[in-house]
C-alpha positions as CSV (number, residue, x, y, z in Angstrom):
1,M,10.0,-1.7,-42.3
2,V,9.5,-4.6,-39.9
3,L,13.3,-5.3,-39.6
4,K,13.9,-1.6,-39.0
5,T,11.3,-1.3,-36.3
6,F,11.8,-4.7,-34.5
7,G,15.5,-5.1,-35.2
8,W,16.7,-4.4,-31.7
9,S,13.9,-6.6,-30.3
10,F,15.0,-9.5,-32.4
11,A,18.6,-9.0,-31.3
12,V,17.6,-8.9,-27.6
13,T,15.5,-12.0,-28.1
14,A,18.3,-14.0,-29.5
15,L,20.7,-12.9,-26.8
16,G,18.2,-13.5,-24.0
17,L,17.2,-17.0,-25.2
18,V,20.9,-18.0,-25.5
19,A,21.5,-16.7,-22.1
20,A,18.6,-18.7,-20.7
21,V,19.9,-21.9,-22.2
22,L,23.3,-21.3,-20.8
23,Y,21.8,-20.4,-17.4
24,G,19.3,-23.2,-16.9
25,G,19.0,-25.4,-20.0
26,W,16.0,-25.9,-22.2
27,A,13.6,-25.7,-19.3
28,A,14.8,-22.2,-18.7
29,F,14.5,-21.5,-22.4
30,G,10.8,-22.4,-22.3
31,I,10.1,-20.3,-19.2
32,V,11.8,-17.2,-20.7
33,A,9.8,-17.7,-23.9
34,I,6.5,-17.9,-22.0
35,L,7.4,-14.8,-19.9
36,S,8.2,-12.9,-23.1
37,I,4.9,-13.8,-24.6
38,L,3.1,-13.1,-21.4
39,E,4.6,-9.6,-21.1
40,I,3.7,-8.9,-24.8
41,S,0.2,-10.2,-24.3
42,L,-0.4,-8.2,-21.1
43,S,1.1,-5.0,-22.4
44,F,-0.4,-5.0,-25.9
45,D,-3.1,-2.5,-24.7
46,N,-0.3,-0.5,-23.2
47,A,1.3,-0.3,-26.6
48,V,-2.0,0.8,-28.2
49,V,-2.5,3.5,-25.6
50,N,1.1,4.7,-25.9
51,A,0.8,4.8,-29.7
52,G,-2.3,6.9,-29.5
53,I,-0.6,9.5,-27.4
54,L,2.9,9.2,-29.0
55,K,1.6,10.1,-32.4
56,K,0.5,13.5,-31.1
57,M,4.1,14.3,-29.9
58,N,6.8,15.9,-32.1
59,A,9.9,14.0,-33.1
60,F,12.0,15.3,-30.1
61,W,9.6,14.0,-27.5
62,Q,9.1,10.8,-29.3
63,R,12.9,10.2,-29.1
64,I,12.8,11.1,-25.4
65,F,10.1,8.5,-24.8
66,L,11.9,5.8,-26.8
67,T,15.3,6.4,-25.2
68,I,14.9,7.6,-21.6
69,G,11.5,6.0,-21.4
70,I,12.8,2.6,-22.5
71,L,15.6,2.8,-19.8
72,I,12.9,3.3,-17.2
73,A,10.6,0.6,-18.6
74,V,13.2,-2.1,-19.2
75,F,15.9,-1.6,-16.7
76,G,13.8,0.1,-14.0
77,M,10.5,-1.7,-13.9
78,R,11.4,-5.1,-15.4
79,L,14.8,-5.6,-13.9
80,V,15.1,-3.6,-10.7
81,F,11.5,-3.9,-9.5
82,P,11.5,-7.7,-9.2
83,V,14.7,-7.4,-7.0
84,V,12.9,-4.9,-4.8
85,I,9.9,-7.1,-4.5
86,V,11.9,-10.1,-3.4
87,A,14.2,-8.0,-1.1
88,V,11.2,-6.4,0.7
89,S,9.1,-9.5,0.9
90,A,12.0,-11.7,2.1
91,Q,13.5,-9.0,4.3
92,V,16.9,-9.1,2.7
93,G,19.0,-6.4,1.0
94,P,18.8,-6.0,-2.8
95,I,22.4,-7.0,-3.3
96,E,21.9,-10.0,-1.1
97,A,18.8,-11.0,-3.1
98,V,20.7,-10.8,-6.4
99,D,23.6,-12.7,-4.9
100,L,21.3,-15.4,-3.6
101,A,19.7,-15.7,-7.0
102,L,23.0,-16.3,-8.6
103,S,25.0,-18.3,-6.0
104,D,22.6,-20.0,-3.6
105,K,19.5,-20.9,-5.5
106,D,18.2,-23.2,-2.8
107,R,18.3,-20.6,-0.2
108,Y,16.8,-18.0,-2.6
109,Q,14.0,-20.4,-3.5
110,E,13.3,-20.9,0.2
111,L,13.1,-17.2,0.8
112,V,10.9,-16.6,-2.2
113,T,8.6,-19.5,-1.4
114,D,8.2,-18.3,2.2
115,A,7.4,-14.8,0.9
116,H,5.1,-16.1,-1.9
117,P,1.8,-15.6,0.0
118,S,2.4,-11.9,0.5
119,I,3.7,-11.4,-3.1
120,A,0.7,-13.3,-4.5
121,A,-1.7,-11.2,-2.4
122,F,-0.1,-7.9,-3.4
123,G,0.1,-8.8,-7.1
124,G,-3.3,-10.5,-7.2
125,M,-5.0,-7.5,-5.8
126,F,-3.2,-5.1,-8.2
127,L,-4.1,-7.2,-11.2
128,L,-7.6,-7.8,-10.1
129,M,-8.3,-4.0,-9.7
130,I,-7.1,-3.4,-13.3
131,F,-9.4,-6.2,-14.6
132,L,-12.4,-5.0,-12.5
133,D,-12.1,-1.4,-13.5
134,F,-12.1,-2.5,-17.1
135,I,-15.0,-4.9,-16.9
136,F,-17.2,-2.6,-14.9
137,T,-16.8,0.2,-17.5
138,D,-19.4,0.7,-20.2
139,R,-17.6,0.5,-23.5
140,E,-18.9,1.1,-27.0
141,I,-17.3,-2.0,-28.4
142,K,-18.0,-5.2,-26.4
143,W,-16.4,-8.6,-27.0
144,L,-18.3,-11.0,-24.8
145,T,-21.6,-9.0,-24.9
146,W,-23.5,-11.5,-22.7
147,L,-21.1,-10.9,-19.9
148,E,-19.8,-7.3,-20.4
149,R,-23.2,-5.6,-20.8
150,P,-24.7,-6.6,-17.4
151,L,-21.3,-6.0,-15.7
152,A,-21.1,-2.5,-17.2
153,K,-24.5,-1.7,-15.7
154,L,-23.4,-2.9,-12.3
155,G,-20.3,-0.7,-12.7
156,K,-22.4,2.4,-12.3
157,V,-22.3,1.7,-8.6
158,D,-19.6,3.9,-7.1
159,M,-16.4,2.1,-5.8
160,L,-17.9,-1.3,-6.8
161,S,-14.5,-2.6,-8.1
162,V,-12.8,-1.8,-4.7
163,C,-15.6,-3.5,-2.8
164,V,-15.4,-6.6,-4.9
165,A,-11.6,-6.8,-4.7
166,L,-11.7,-6.4,-0.9
167,I,-14.3,-9.1,-0.5
168,I,-12.2,-11.5,-2.6
169,L,-9.1,-10.6,-0.5
170,L,-11.0,-11.3,2.7
171,I,-12.1,-14.7,1.4
172,S,-8.5,-15.5,0.3
173,A,-7.1,-14.4,3.7
174,M,-9.7,-16.3,5.7
175,T,-9.3,-19.5,3.6
176,F,-5.5,-19.3,4.0
177,A,-5.9,-18.8,7.8
178,T,-8.3,-21.7,8.1
179,N,-6.2,-24.1,6.1
180,A,-3.0,-23.0,7.8
181,H,-4.6,-23.5,11.3
182,Q,-5.9,-26.9,10.4
183,H,-2.5,-28.1,9.0
184,G,-0.5,-26.2,11.6
185,G,3.1,-25.2,10.8
186,G,4.8,-21.9,10.3
187,H,2.1,-20.4,8.0
188,A,-0.6,-20.2,10.7
189,N,0.4,-16.6,11.6
190,K,0.7,-15.3,8.0
191,A,-3.0,-14.6,7.3
192,E,-2.5,-11.0,8.6
193,T,0.5,-10.6,6.3
194,V,-1.6,-11.8,3.3
195,L,-4.3,-9.3,4.2
196,L,-1.9,-6.4,4.7
197,S,-0.1,-7.2,1.4
198,G,-3.4,-7.4,-0.5
199,V,-4.4,-4.0,0.9
200,A,-1.0,-2.6,-0.1
201,G,-1.6,-3.9,-3.6
202,L,-4.9,-2.1,-3.7
203,I,-3.4,1.1,-2.4
204,T,-0.6,1.0,-5.0
205,Y,-3.2,0.6,-7.8
206,L,-5.2,3.5,-6.4
207,I,-2.1,5.7,-6.2
208,V,-0.9,4.8,-9.7
209,G,-4.5,5.3,-11.1
210,G,-4.7,8.7,-9.3
211,L,-1.4,9.9,-10.8
212,S,-2.5,8.7,-14.2
213,G,-5.7,10.6,-13.9
214,Y,-3.9,13.7,-12.8
215,F,-1.5,13.7,-15.7
216,E,-4.4,12.9,-18.1
217,N,-6.2,16.0,-16.8
218,K,-3.1,18.1,-17.3
219,L,-2.8,16.7,-20.8
220,E,-6.4,17.6,-21.6
221,E,-5.9,21.1,-20.1
222,G,-2.8,21.7,-22.3
223,E,-4.6,20.6,-25.4
224,E,-7.6,22.8,-24.6
225,R,-5.3,25.8,-24.0
226,E,-3.5,25.2,-27.2
227,H,-6.7,25.0,-29.2
228,E,-8.0,28.2,-27.6
229,A,-4.7,30.0,-28.3
230,E,-4.9,28.9,-32.0
231,E,-8.5,30.1,-32.3
232,A,-7.7,33.5,-30.7
233,A,-4.7,33.9,-33.0
234,K,-7.0,33.3,-36.1
235,K,-9.5,35.9,-34.9
236,S,-6.9,38.6,-34.1
237,G,-4.6,37.8,-37.1
238,K,-1.6,37.5,-34.8
239,K,0.8,34.6,-34.5
240,V,0.8,32.6,-31.4
241,S,3.8,30.8,-29.8
242,V,2.6,27.2,-30.3
243,V,6.0,26.0,-29.1
244,A,5.5,27.0,-25.5
245,V,2.0,25.6,-25.3
246,G,2.9,22.5,-27.2
247,G,6.0,22.1,-25.1
248,K,4.0,22.0,-21.9
249,A,1.5,19.6,-23.4
250,A,4.2,17.3,-24.7
251,F,5.9,17.4,-21.3
252,F,2.7,16.2,-19.6
253,M,2.2,13.7,-22.3
254,F,5.6,12.2,-21.5
255,L,4.9,12.1,-17.8
256,Y,1.5,10.6,-18.4
257,L,3.1,7.9,-20.7
258,E,5.6,7.0,-18.0
259,V,3.0,6.7,-15.3
260,L,0.9,4.5,-17.7
261,D,3.9,2.4,-18.6
262,A,4.8,1.9,-14.9
263,S,1.3,0.9,-14.1
264,F,1.2,-1.7,-16.9
265,S,4.7,-2.9,-16.0
266,F,3.2,-4.1,-12.7
267,D,1.1,-6.6,-14.7
268,G,4.1,-8.4,-16.2
269,V,6.3,-8.1,-13.2
270,I,3.7,-9.4,-10.7
271,G,2.3,-11.9,-13.2
272,A,5.8,-13.3,-13.7
273,F,5.9,-14.5,-10.1
274,A,3.0,-16.8,-11.0
275,V,5.3,-18.4,-13.7
276,T,8.7,-18.6,-11.9
277,N,10.5,-17.4,-8.8
278,D,13.8,-17.3,-10.6
279,I,14.8,-13.7,-10.8
280,V,17.3,-14.2,-13.6
281,L,14.7,-15.9,-15.9
282,M,12.2,-13.2,-14.9
283,A,14.6,-10.4,-15.9
284,L,15.4,-12.1,-19.2
285,G,11.7,-12.8,-20.1
286,L,10.3,-9.4,-19.1
287,G,13.2,-7.6,-20.7
288,I,12.6,-9.3,-24.0
289,G,8.8,-8.6,-23.8
290,A,9.3,-5.0,-22.9
291,M,11.5,-4.4,-26.0
292,Y,8.7,-5.8,-28.2
293,V,6.1,-3.6,-26.5
294,R,8.2,-0.6,-27.3
295,S,8.8,-1.7,-30.9
296,L,5.1,-2.5,-31.3
297,T,4.3,1.1,-30.1
298,V,6.5,2.5,-32.8
299,Y,5.1,0.2,-35.4
300,L,1.5,1.1,-34.6
301,V,2.3,4.8,-34.8
302,R,4.0,4.5,-38.2
303,Q,1.4,2.2,-39.7
304,G,-1.6,3.9,-38.2
305,T,-3.4,0.6,-37.6
306,L,-4.5,1.0,-34.0
307,D,-8.1,0.1,-34.5
308,D,-7.7,-3.0,-36.7
309,Y,-8.2,-5.6,-34.0
310,V,-10.6,-4.1,-31.5
311,Y,-11.0,-7.1,-29.2
312,L,-7.3,-7.5,-28.3
313,E,-7.6,-5.0,-25.5
314,H,-10.4,-7.1,-24.1
315,G,-8.4,-10.3,-24.4
316,A,-5.4,-8.7,-22.6
317,H,-7.6,-7.6,-19.7
318,Y,-9.3,-11.0,-19.4
319,A,-5.7,-12.4,-19.2
320,I,-5.0,-10.0,-16.4
321,G,-8.1,-11.1,-14.5
322,A,-7.2,-14.8,-15.0
323,L,-3.7,-14.1,-13.7
324,A,-5.1,-12.2,-10.7
325,L,-7.3,-15.2,-9.7
326,I,-4.4,-17.6,-10.2
327,L,-2.1,-15.6,-8.0
328,L,-4.7,-15.5,-5.2
329,V,-5.3,-19.2,-5.5
330,T,-1.5,-19.9,-5.3
331,I,-1.5,-18.3,-1.9
332,Q,-2.7,-21.7,-0.7
333,Y,-2.5,-24.1,-3.7
334,E,0.1,-24.8,-6.3
335,I,-0.7,-24.4,-10.0
336,P,1.6,-25.7,-12.8
337,E,3.7,-22.9,-14.4
338,M,2.8,-24.1,-17.9
339,I,-0.9,-23.6,-17.3
340,T,-0.4,-20.2,-15.8
341,G,1.6,-19.0,-18.8
342,L,-0.7,-20.4,-21.5
343,V,-3.9,-18.9,-20.1
344,G,-2.9,-15.4,-21.2
345,V,-1.7,-16.6,-24.6
346,A,-5.0,-18.5,-25.2
347,L,-7.2,-15.5,-24.3
348,I,-5.1,-13.2,-26.5
349,G,-5.3,-15.7,-29.4
350,W,-9.1,-16.0,-28.9
351,S,-9.6,-12.2,-28.9
352,F,-7.4,-11.9,-32.0
353,V,-9.4,-14.5,-33.9
354,S,-12.7,-12.8,-32.9
355,S,-11.3,-9.5,-34.2
356,V,-10.4,-11.0,-37.5
357,R,-13.9,-12.5,-37.8
358,R,-15.5,-9.1,-36.9
359,N,-13.4,-7.4,-39.6
360,R,-14.4,-10.0,-42.2
361,A,-18.1,-9.7,-41.3
362,I,-17.9,-5.9,-41.6
363,A,-16.2,-6.1,-45.0
364,A,-18.8,-8.6,-46.3
365,Q,-21.6,-6.4,-45.1
366,E,-20.1,-3.3,-46.8
367,A,-19.6,-5.4,-50.0
368,L,-23.3,-6.3,-50.0
369,S,-24.3,-2.7,-49.4
370,E,-22.3,-1.6,-52.4
371,K,-24.0,-4.2,-54.7
372,A,-27.4,-3.2,-53.5
């Protein structure tokens, strides 16, 4: 079962790690491994959401999601999107960006380093919005209750996450401008670019969130119409064409999944810039991680174990929040890549252990109830 579900992921992992060693030695091997783990960690909740929707779809639409969808996810978002980010930020063509990454690493590194403040501002704001919207939402299951309960109450204030994000962006831009002015140099005029890039990251998040909400509403409308049609058919004794209604609902499910997957892809892609600026290592690591996310989605659907470890989604979002803050700090200060990569892994591991303890406590309580 495991080999059948994760077989392609294992194969891609082996090829990707070998390619990393040939490309940059064992240091490259370590970076690719960290990026893979980071992508899996950040996208675990993506796999859970995907699985919850995918299990409602028929076999045909599941195949569409796992074939066409994986092309969009792996080759589109994880491989092409980083090139676009570098090309736009460094103001070079995509082909030139790829050529520089392969043939002139020093020049490529110089371009990426020069563009890093705007990349970090854009990505930091996008990631920060994901974290803030999660932490300001009142959820039935809470992990760090002492923190999440008061923040959920504050979250009842409209647009609070946007306000908090903009305040943090202003502080980051002003700090960058002040330090750049004190030290002089070519960065003194980039505070405006940092501010604009951060606003662009915020707008991107709002657009993606809006599209996701639109498709989610369409999905709910399709399910409601299907239910009403079935009820009407039972009362009248007639047969209803479930295929047409189900087809529309499945189509919007597919669109909704793709928008969701694209939005979660930003996490790994943008977060990867906090680990490395090497586009080749980025593509290898994120590609491996994306394959495991898809395999994990299939595994969760087939096993039906979506709710076993309830705190993992919390851990993933705290990892997103940590990465957001790290990216914003790296606008001005350098943070070791190893620390950046391990923060997410530590938070996911902590949430997993907490989930296991919760499950054991519930099992022990149920055992005592049965004895009583």
